[in-house]
C-alpha positions in Angstrom: -5.0 24.8 67.0 -3.6 24.8 63.6 -5.2 21.5 61.2 -2.0 19.8 60.0 -3.1 18.9 56.0 -2.3 15.8 55.1 -0.3 15.5 51.5 -1.6 12.1 49.8 0.9 10.8 47.1 -2.3 9.0 45.9 -3.8 12.7 45.5 -1.0 13.8 43.3 -0.8 10.8 41.0 -5.0 11.7 40.7 -4.2 15.3 39.7 -1.8 14.6 37.6 -3.7 12.0 36.0 -6.7 14.5 35.7 -4.5 17.3 34.3 -3.1 15.0 31.3 -6.4 14.4 30.6 -8.0 17.7 30.1 -4.8 18.7 28.3 -5.1 15.8 26.0 -8.8 16.4 25.3 -7.8 19.6 24.5 -5.2 18.8 22.2 -7.4 16.2 20.0 -10.3 19.3 19.7 -7.7 21.5 18.4 -6.7 19.1 15.9 -10.2 17.6 15.0 -11.2 21.4 14.6 -8.4 22.0 12.6 -9.6 18.7 10.3 -12.6 19.7 10.1 -11.5 23.8 8.8 -8.9 22.0 6.0 -11.9 19.3 5.0 -14.3 22.3 4.4 -11.6 24.5 2.7 -10.7 21.9 0.8 -14.2 20.8 -0.4 -15.1 24.5 -1.2 -11.8 24.9 -3.5 -13.0 21.8 -4.9 -16.5 22.8 -5.5 -15.6 26.3 -6.9 -13.4 24.9 -9.5 -15.6 21.8 -10.7 -17.6 22.4 -13.5 -21.5 22.8 -12.8 -20.7 22.3 -9.5 -21.0 18.6 -6.7 -24.4 19.9 -6.1 -25.9 20.4 -9.4 -24.3 17.1 -10.4 -24.7 15.1 -7.3 -28.7 13.7 -8.6 -26.7 12.6 -11.4 -24.6 10.3 -9.1 -25.8 6.8 -10.1 -26.8 7.8 -13.7 -23.3 5.9 -15.1 -23.5 2.6 -12.8 -27.3 2.4 -14.1 -26.4 2.6 -17.4 -23.4 0.0 -17.4 -25.4 -2.1 -15.8 -28.7 -1.4 -17.6 -26.8 -2.4 -20.9 -25.1 -5.6 -19.5 -28.4 -6.7 -18.5 -29.3 -6.5 -21.7 -26.2 -8.4 -23.5 -25.7 -10.7 -20.6 -25.4 -14.1 -22.6 -22.6 -12.0 -25.0 -20.6 -11.7 -21.1 -19.0 -15.0 -21.0 -17.3 -14.2 -24.5 -15.8 -11.0 -22.8 -14.5 -12.6 -20.6 -12.2 -15.4 -22.6 -11.3 -11.8 -24.7 -10.5 -9.9 -22.1 -8.9 -12.8 -19.4 -5.1 -12.3 -20.9 -5.2 -8.5 -20.6 -5.9 -9.6 -16.8 -3.1 -12.0 -16.5 -0.8 -9.2 -17.8 -1.9 -7.0 -15.1 -1.0 -9.7 -12.6 1.8 -10.6 -14.2 2.9 -6.8 -14.2 2.0 -6.7 -10.0 3.6 -9.5 -9.3 7.2 -9.1 -10.9 6.7 -4.8 -9.1 6.2 -6.8 -6.3 9.3 -9.9 -6.5 11.5 -6.6 -7.8 10.3 -3.8 -4.6 10.6 -6.1 -1.9 14.3 -7.3 -2.9 15.6 -3.8 -3.3 13.5 -3.1 -0.1 15.2 -6.1 1.8 18.4 -4.2 1.2 17.0 -0.8 1.6 16.1 -2.2 5.2 19.1 -3.7 5.8 20.8 -0.4 5.2 18.5 1.3 7.0 18.3 -0.4 10.6 20.6 0.0 13.8 22.7 -2.1 14.6 22.5 -4.1 11.2 23.5 -1.4 8.7 26.9 -1.5 7.1 27.8 2.0 7.1 25.7 3.5 10.0 26.6 7.2 9.0 24.4 6.0 5.9 21.1 5.2 7.4 19.7 8.5 6.8 20.5 8.6 3.5 19.3 5.3 2.7 15.9 6.3 4.6 15.0 9.6 3.2 15.7 7.8 -0.6 12.9 5.4 1.0 10.6 8.6 1.7 11.5 9.8 -1.5 10.2 6.4 -3.4 7.0 6.2 -1.0 6.5 9.4 -2.1 6.4 9.9 -5.7 2.3 8.7 -6.8 3.4 5.1 -8.9 1.1 7.4 -11.9 3.7 10.5 -12.5 6.7 7.8 -12.5 4.5 5.7 -14.9 3.9 9.0 -17.2 7.5 10.1 -17.4 8.4 6.4 -17.8 6.1 6.3 -20.9 7.4 9.2 -22.3 10.6 7.6 -22.2 10.3 4.0 -22.8 6.8 4.2 -24.2 3.9 2.5 -23.5 3.7 -0.9 -22.3 3.9 -3.1 -19.3 7.4 -2.1 -18.8 7.2 1.5 -17.2 4.0 0.1 -15.2 6.3 -2.4 -13.6 9.3 -0.3 -13.0 6.7 2.4 -10.9 5.4 0.3 -8.9 8.2 -1.7 -7.7 10.1 1.9 -7.3 6.8 2.9 -4.8 6.8 -1.0 -3.7 10.4 -0.8 -2.9 10.1 2.7 -0.3 6.8 1.3 1.3 8.0 -2.3 2.4 11.4 -1.1 2.8 9.6 1.1 5.7 8.2 -2.2 6.9 10.6 -4.9 6.7 13.1 -2.0 8.7 10.7 -1.5 11.6 10.5 -5.6 11.6 14.3 -5.6 11.4 14.8 -3.7 14.4 12.3 -6.2 16.4 15.1 -9.2 15.6 17.8 -10.7 17.9 21.3 -9.3 17.4 22.7 -12.2 19.0 23.1 -14.6 16.0 24.3 -12.0 14.3 27.1 -11.1 17.0 28.0 -14.6 16.8 28.0 -15.1 13.1 30.5 -11.3 13.0 32.7 -13.8 16.0 33.1 -16.2 13.7 34.5 -14.1 10.7 31.2 -14.1 8.8 30.6 -11.0 5.9 27.9 -8.5 6.4 26.0 -10.4 3.5 26.0 -13.4 5.5 25.3 -12.0 8.9 22.1 -10.7 7.1 21.1 -14.0 5.4 21.9 -16.3 7.8 21.7 -14.2 11.2 18.4 -11.6 10.4 16.6 -13.6 7.7 15.4 -16.8 9.2 14.1 -14.7 12.2 12.4 -11.6 10.0 10.9 -13.8 6.6 7.8 -14.6 7.7 6.5 -11.2 8.5 8.8 -10.3 5.1 6.5 -12.3 3.2 3.0 -11.8 5.2 4.1 -7.7 4.4 4.9 -8.6 0.5 1.3 -10.4 0.1 -0.6 -7.4 1.4 1.5 -5.4 -1.2 0.8 -7.7 -4.0 -3.2 -7.1 -3.8 -2.3 -3.3 -3.8 -0.2 -3.8 -6.9 -2.8 -5.4 -8.7 -5.1 -2.0 -8.4 -2.2 0.4 -9.1 -1.3 -1.8 -12.3 -5.4 -1.7 -13.2 -5.3 2.1 -13.0 -1.9 2.8 -14.7 -3.4 1.4 -18.0 -5.4 4.1 -17.9 -2.2 5.8 -18.7 -1.4 3.9 -21.3 0.6 1.2 -19.5 -1.0 -1.8 -20.8 -3.1 -4.9 -18.8 -6.9 -4.7 -18.0 -6.7 -1.1 -17.6 -6.0 -0.1 -21.0 -9.4 -2.3 -22.2 -11.4 -0.7 -19.0 -10.2 2.6 -20.4 -11.0 2.1 -24.1 -14.2 0.5 -23.2 -15.5 3.0 -21.5 -14.3 5.9 -24.0 -16.7 4.5 -26.8 -19.7 4.9 -24.2 -22.7 3.0 -24.9 -22.7 -0.1 -27.0 -19.6 -1.1 -25.3 -20.4 -0.5 -21.5 -21.3 -4.4 -21.7 -17.9 -4.8 -22.2 -16.6 -2.4 -19.3 -18.7 -4.0 -16.9 -17.2 -7.7 -17.8 -13.8 -6.0 -17.3 -15.1 -5.0 -13.9 -16.3 -8.3 -12.9 -12.7 -9.4 -13.9 -11.6 -7.2 -12.0 -13.6 -7.6 -8.9 -13.2 -11.5 -9.1 -9.7 -11.4 -9.1 -9.3 -9.0 -6.4 -11.6 -11.4 -3.9 -9.4 -14.2 -4.8 -6.0 -12.8 -4.2 -7.0 -11.4 -1.2 -8.6 -14.5 0.5 -5.6 -16.4 -1.0 -2.7 -14.0 0.5 -4.9 -13.2 3.7 -4.9 -17.4 4.0 -1.1 -17.6 3.7 -0.4 -14.2 5.6 -2.5 -16.0 8.9 -0.8 -18.7 8.6 3.1 -17.3 8.4 2.3 -15.0 11.4 0.2 -17.8 13.2 2.9 -20.1 12.7 5.8 -18.2 13.3 4.4 -17.4 16.8 3.8 -21.2 17.4 7.5 -21.9 17.0 8.3 -18.9 18.6 6.8 -20.3 22.1 7.6 -23.9 21.4 
């Protein structure tokens, strides 16, 4: 008598799951191998083009920090005076970051509304606005700043424009993802009574997404402070320009470089703590209100 095999649905599900797991492991292994190969190839190329070689200079990695800290410790009494001297430059750097964040966030709000399905005023133009944000994100701030400095001259304005341009693309992408989770019922209700597109966005969408908008904008403000300091190295003003000068003079000015480092570090830590507290309050407060 022939034995009848019982075909269980559970065994099929288990077999499919095991097959999917094996394929996932293979894909992860291939991606890991590609990543390692790219890292090794990139490191070899960089080491070949590096003057003197990476390994030859590895033992001198901490020489410069040691010189800076040593000179700063010798002139410890002069650090408070340096803090006072470079504090206006720090304020300029924070102002550049704040203005760029505000301008970029306003542009990002408009771009995100125009590139979100169900909210866009011109649905056929959604791919155009999304590609525009991709280009804004892809352009490094330092490249844009160098071009603007060549055209407009040195100063904080080129830095602000460069950072705002990159911020518009970065925040626009995040704002667009937030918009996709917004309810369309208020928008449809406003449209039924004859509200314009801008009125529907301001009254129907903004109240829902404002907490997340502010949270992302605060996070971007922290990043822009660092970017503003870096752009100072190419002549965009702020405390980064003073840091470049202090480091260019070399020994004898390292105490000034140490003071600038401490000012930047303290500012970033304070801004990070304040913005983190505000973001937690905004997001948690919004969730609490939504549950009530």
